[in-house]
C-alpha positions as CSV (number, residue, x, y, z in Angstrom):
1,M,-7.5,13.6,-146.8
2,A,-7.1,16.2,-144.0
3,S,-10.4,16.9,-145.1
4,R,-11.4,13.8,-143.9
5,A,-9.9,13.4,-141.2
6,R,-11.5,16.7,-139.9
7,S,-15.0,15.8,-140.5
8,L,-14.6,12.7,-138.5
9,R,-13.8,15.0,-135.6
10,P,-16.0,14.7,-132.6
11,P,-18.0,18.2,-132.9
12,S,-16.8,21.4,-130.8
13,R,-17.8,22.1,-127.3
14,R,-19.8,25.0,-128.8
15,W,-21.1,22.9,-131.8
16,R,-23.3,20.3,-129.2
17,R,-24.0,23.4,-127.5
18,R,-25.7,24.9,-130.8
19,I,-26.9,22.1,-131.6
20,H,-28.7,20.2,-128.5
21,R,-30.7,23.7,-128.0
22,H,-31.7,24.2,-131.0
23,A,-33.3,20.7,-130.6
24,G,-35.1,22.3,-127.8
25,H,-36.5,25.1,-130.0
26,T,-37.5,22.6,-132.5
27,F,-39.7,20.3,-129.6
28,R,-40.8,23.6,-128.5
29,T,-41.7,25.2,-131.7
30,V,-43.9,21.5,-132.8
31,Q,-46.0,21.4,-129.9
32,D,-46.5,25.3,-130.2
33,P,-46.4,27.6,-133.2
34,D,-47.8,29.9,-132.1
35,M,-45.3,32.0,-129.8
36,S,-45.7,35.2,-128.8
37,W,-42.8,37.4,-128.1
38,D,-42.6,36.6,-124.2
39,D,-43.5,32.8,-125.1
40,A,-40.2,33.2,-127.1
41,R,-38.5,34.1,-124.2
42,R,-39.5,31.1,-122.7
43,A,-39.1,28.8,-125.2
44,E,-35.3,30.4,-124.8
45,W,-35.1,29.6,-121.8
46,E,-36.5,25.6,-122.3
47,A,-33.9,25.1,-124.8
48,N,-31.1,26.1,-122.5
49,V,-32.7,23.7,-120.2
50,F,-32.7,21.0,-122.2
51,A,-29.2,21.0,-123.7
52,S,-27.8,21.5,-120.1
53,A,-30.3,18.4,-118.8
54,L,-29.1,16.5,-122.1
55,L,-25.3,17.3,-122.3
56,M,-24.8,16.9,-118.2
57,P,-27.9,15.0,-117.1
58,R,-28.7,15.2,-113.1
59,E,-27.8,12.1,-112.7
60,A,-24.0,11.8,-113.7
61,I,-23.4,14.8,-112.5
62,P,-23.0,14.3,-108.5
63,R,-21.5,10.8,-109.0
64,A,-18.5,12.9,-111.1
65,W,-18.6,15.5,-109.2
66,K,-17.3,13.0,-106.0
67,E,-14.2,12.1,-108.5
68,I,-13.4,15.3,-110.1
69,A,-14.4,18.0,-108.1
70,D,-13.5,20.4,-110.1
71,P,-15.5,22.6,-112.4
72,E,-12.6,23.1,-114.4
73,G,-12.4,19.4,-115.0
74,M,-15.9,18.7,-114.6
75,A,-16.0,21.3,-118.2
76,A,-13.6,19.0,-119.6
77,F,-15.4,15.5,-118.3
78,F,-18.5,16.1,-120.5
79,Q,-17.3,18.6,-123.2
80,V,-19.1,21.5,-122.7
81,S,-17.7,25.1,-121.9
82,Q,-16.7,26.0,-117.8
83,Q,-19.3,28.8,-118.0
84,A,-22.0,26.0,-118.8
85,M,-21.2,23.8,-116.0
86,T,-20.7,26.2,-113.3
87,F,-23.9,27.1,-114.0
88,R,-25.8,23.6,-113.6
89,L,-23.2,22.8,-110.6
90,D,-24.8,26.0,-108.5
91,N,-28.0,24.6,-109.9
92,L,-27.6,21.7,-108.3
93,G,-26.7,22.8,-105.4
94,L,-22.9,21.9,-105.6
95,L,-21.0,24.4,-105.2
96,E,-22.7,25.5,-102.1
């Protein structure tokens, strides 16, 4: 019974990010299977951008920021790491 309850828990923040990054890699690889090393580095960046957009949507972040206004609270709300949230907030110009 305990193992069944464990399987019903939502995935951890790290696991969610990993799933979304891999999805980004999958979409990128399907589009261009003949990538060079430089393309692979770009694909990594694109996968991170994809995961950030999926887990922390551009439209939702400013609305939540008005209510929460704290990177740690925002990370908990969106179930991502504080580092990922801080990076996203900075990219959206909300930490200035």
